[in-house]
Rosetta silent file (secondary structure, phi, psi, omega in degrees, C-alpha in Angstrom):
SEQUENCE: MLDYALSRHPAGAKIIDFMVSQIEENIRQGQAAGVYRTDIIPLLAARAEAHMNLGLISWWIEHHDIIAREDVVDTLVKFRLSGLYAQAKS
SCORE:     score description
SCORE:     0.000 S_00000001
   1 L     0.000  -32.947  178.757  -27.341   -9.307   35.903 S_00000001
   2 H   -58.789  -45.773  179.495  -27.940   -6.712   38.610 S_00000001
   3 H   -57.945  -48.586 -179.145  -24.771   -7.847   40.369 S_00000001
   4 H   -64.122  -45.120 -179.043  -22.762   -7.644   37.145 S_00000001
   5 H   -62.294  -43.688  179.416  -24.258   -4.297   36.139 S_00000001
   6 H   -63.741  -42.351 -175.874  -23.563   -2.772   39.538 S_00000001
   7 H   -70.667  -21.614 -179.064  -19.997   -4.032   39.646 S_00000001
   8 H   -87.065  -20.479 -179.017  -19.230   -2.611   36.182 S_00000001
   9 L   -95.759  135.525 -178.193  -20.467    0.913   36.898 S_00000001
  10 H   -53.393  -42.434  178.891  -18.252    3.123   39.118 S_00000001
  11 H   -67.852  -38.632  178.823  -21.176    4.134   41.339 S_00000001
  12 H   -65.743  -40.273  178.580  -22.351    0.528   41.517 S_00000001
  13 H   -61.395  -37.778  177.742  -18.905   -0.697   42.458 S_00000001
  14 H   -65.454  -38.325  178.117  -18.901    1.771   45.359 S_00000001
  15 H   -63.887  -46.573  179.146  -22.279    0.441   46.510 S_00000001
  16 H   -62.087  -44.403  179.435  -21.022   -3.141   46.416 S_00000001
  17 H   -60.926  -38.340  177.527  -17.828   -2.162   48.246 S_00000001
  18 H   -64.859  -45.692  177.858  -19.921   -0.436   50.927 S_00000001
  19 H   -57.802  -46.553 -178.858  -22.133   -3.520   51.282 S_00000001
  20 H   -61.082  -43.252 -178.830  -19.069   -5.740   51.542 S_00000001
  21 H   -63.947  -37.289  178.512  -17.488   -3.519   54.201 S_00000001
  22 H   -67.586  -44.107  178.799  -20.682   -3.612   56.288 S_00000001
  23 H   -65.599  -42.422  179.573  -20.979   -7.394   56.010 S_00000001
  24 H   -59.901  -43.787  178.922  -17.257   -7.818   56.726 S_00000001
  25 H   -63.041  -40.100  177.470  -17.536   -5.723   59.894 S_00000001
  26 H   -62.255  -41.981  178.937  -20.533   -7.800   60.995 S_00000001
  27 H   -64.806  -45.119  179.265  -18.545  -10.996   60.425 S_00000001
  28 H   -59.993  -42.599  178.195  -15.539   -9.646   62.359 S_00000001
  29 H   -64.039  -41.287  177.820  -17.793   -8.687   65.275 S_00000001
  30 H   -64.704  -37.778  176.240  -19.398  -12.127   65.185 S_00000001
  31 H   -64.596  -44.873 -179.336  -15.991  -13.777   65.184 S_00000001
  32 H   -63.180  -32.510  179.812  -14.855  -11.666   68.132 S_00000001
  33 L   -83.590   -4.775 -179.701  -18.028  -12.607   70.020 S_00000001
  34 L    80.537   13.203 -179.597  -17.482  -16.293   69.305 S_00000001
  35 L   -87.334  -39.352 -178.414  -20.646  -16.552   67.209 S_00000001
  36 L  -105.693  149.900  178.903  -19.009  -16.984   63.808 S_00000001
  37 L   -60.148  148.744 -177.455  -16.229  -19.346   62.895 S_00000001
  38 L  -103.591    0.307 -177.975  -12.744  -17.860   62.884 S_00000001
  39 L   -94.826   23.598  173.772  -11.211  -20.049   60.198 S_00000001
  40 L  -123.673  157.537  178.443  -12.570  -17.940   57.333 S_00000001
  41 L   -90.590  115.917 -175.977  -11.347  -14.667   55.907 S_00000001
  42 H   -54.126  -41.421 -179.603  -14.017  -12.026   56.619 S_00000001
  43 H   -61.048  -43.707 -179.692  -13.373  -10.056   53.420 S_00000001
  44 H   -67.932  -43.026  178.630  -13.836  -13.140   51.231 S_00000001
  45 H   -63.398  -40.316  179.988  -16.925  -14.296   53.107 S_00000001
  46 H   -66.048  -43.191  179.657  -18.407  -10.797   52.915 S_00000001
  47 H   -65.568  -40.879  178.600  -17.762  -10.470   49.194 S_00000001
  48 H   -61.944  -44.841 -178.978  -19.246  -13.928   48.577 S_00000001
  49 H   -65.675  -43.561 -179.341  -22.353  -13.088   50.581 S_00000001
  50 H   -60.522  -45.912 -178.618  -22.850   -9.696   48.926 S_00000001
  51 H   -71.064  -34.531  175.683  -22.596  -11.139   45.427 S_00000001
  52 H   -62.715  -46.839 -179.362  -24.781  -14.126   46.308 S_00000001
  53 H   -61.954  -45.847  179.291  -27.461  -11.797   47.657 S_00000001
  54 H   -63.470  -38.753  178.163  -27.294   -9.504   44.635 S_00000001
  55 H   -63.543  -42.597  178.901  -27.435  -12.473   42.285 S_00000001
  56 H   -65.897  -43.847  179.108  -30.516  -13.842   44.032 S_00000001
  57 H   -62.859  -40.654  177.655  -32.223  -10.451   44.048 S_00000001
  58 H   -59.854  -44.813  178.041  -31.410  -10.014   40.365 S_00000001
  59 H   -63.302  -45.259 -176.111  -32.970  -13.397   39.622 S_00000001
  60 H   -63.806  -34.421  178.347  -35.998  -12.644   41.812 S_00000001
  61 H   -55.481  -37.833 -179.983  -36.693   -9.346   40.029 S_00000001
  62 H   -85.459  -15.019 -175.881  -37.367  -11.373   36.898 S_00000001
  63 H  -126.146   26.144 -176.416  -39.210  -14.173   38.732 S_00000001
  64 L   -63.101  -15.920 -179.313  -41.125  -12.315   41.438 S_00000001
  65 L   -81.037  -11.554 -178.347  -44.336  -13.895   40.220 S_00000001
  66 L  -108.005   -9.986  179.166  -43.275  -17.416   41.265 S_00000001
  67 L  -148.441  136.957 -175.819  -41.894  -16.718   44.730 S_00000001
  68 L   -75.260  148.692  177.988  -42.898  -14.216   47.384 S_00000001
  69 H   -55.760  -41.979 -178.967  -40.558  -11.485   48.593 S_00000001
  70 H   -60.367  -35.873  178.482  -40.993  -12.723   52.152 S_00000001
  71 H   -68.869  -35.619  176.924  -39.731  -16.177   51.119 S_00000001
  72 H   -64.667  -48.628 -179.539  -36.619  -14.624   49.571 S_00000001
  73 H   -61.764  -46.474 -179.615  -35.911  -12.663   52.751 S_00000001
  74 H   -58.927  -44.360 -179.813  -36.620  -15.670   54.971 S_00000001
  75 H   -65.289  -43.348  179.277  -34.291  -17.884   52.945 S_00000001
  76 H   -61.942  -41.615 -179.913  -31.475  -15.312   52.954 S_00000001
  77 H   -65.214  -48.356 -179.781  -31.731  -14.877   56.720 S_00000001
  78 H   -62.774  -41.099  179.979  -31.770  -18.619   57.397 S_00000001
  79 H   -62.549  -42.029  179.867  -28.921  -19.202   54.953 S_00000001
  80 H   -64.894  -40.726 -173.984  -26.831  -16.500   56.642 S_00000001
  81 H   -78.780  -32.271 -176.656  -27.468  -17.824   60.120 S_00000001
  82 H  -142.093    8.640 -179.704  -26.969  -21.549   59.562 S_00000001
  83 L    64.410 -141.363 -178.999  -26.125  -22.255   55.946 S_00000001
  84 L  -101.147    2.502 -175.490  -27.756  -25.376   54.617 S_00000001
  85 L   -76.872  137.990  174.826  -27.243  -27.452   57.718 S_00000001
  86 L   -73.014  159.905  176.680  -30.233  -28.877   59.556 S_00000001
  87 L   -62.921  140.609  178.193  -30.494  -28.298   63.293 S_00000001
  88 L   -62.788  137.886  177.977  -28.441  -30.791   65.260 S_00000001
  89 L   -81.440  135.575 -179.784  -30.518  -33.612   66.719 S_00000001
  90 L   -97.667    0.000    0.000  -30.335  -33.832   70.496 S_00000001
């Protein structure tokens, strides 16, 4: 609901757009450095990530008693860096 509420309010929409622009720039820099894949559209990936994060935070606000904040942060970081894929076996 936080994501929806923010996107419906003019000030909230500006916050989301700012978040998206920051994430998009990070993705573009990662692509240029060869760290991130280049076969995705940075704007779409950034918008997806911003809304996913806001949706999770919105859920966690209502369920903070069943999962620690640190676990939310840890999961978001790991998800951003490698998605759901396990480390390749050598």
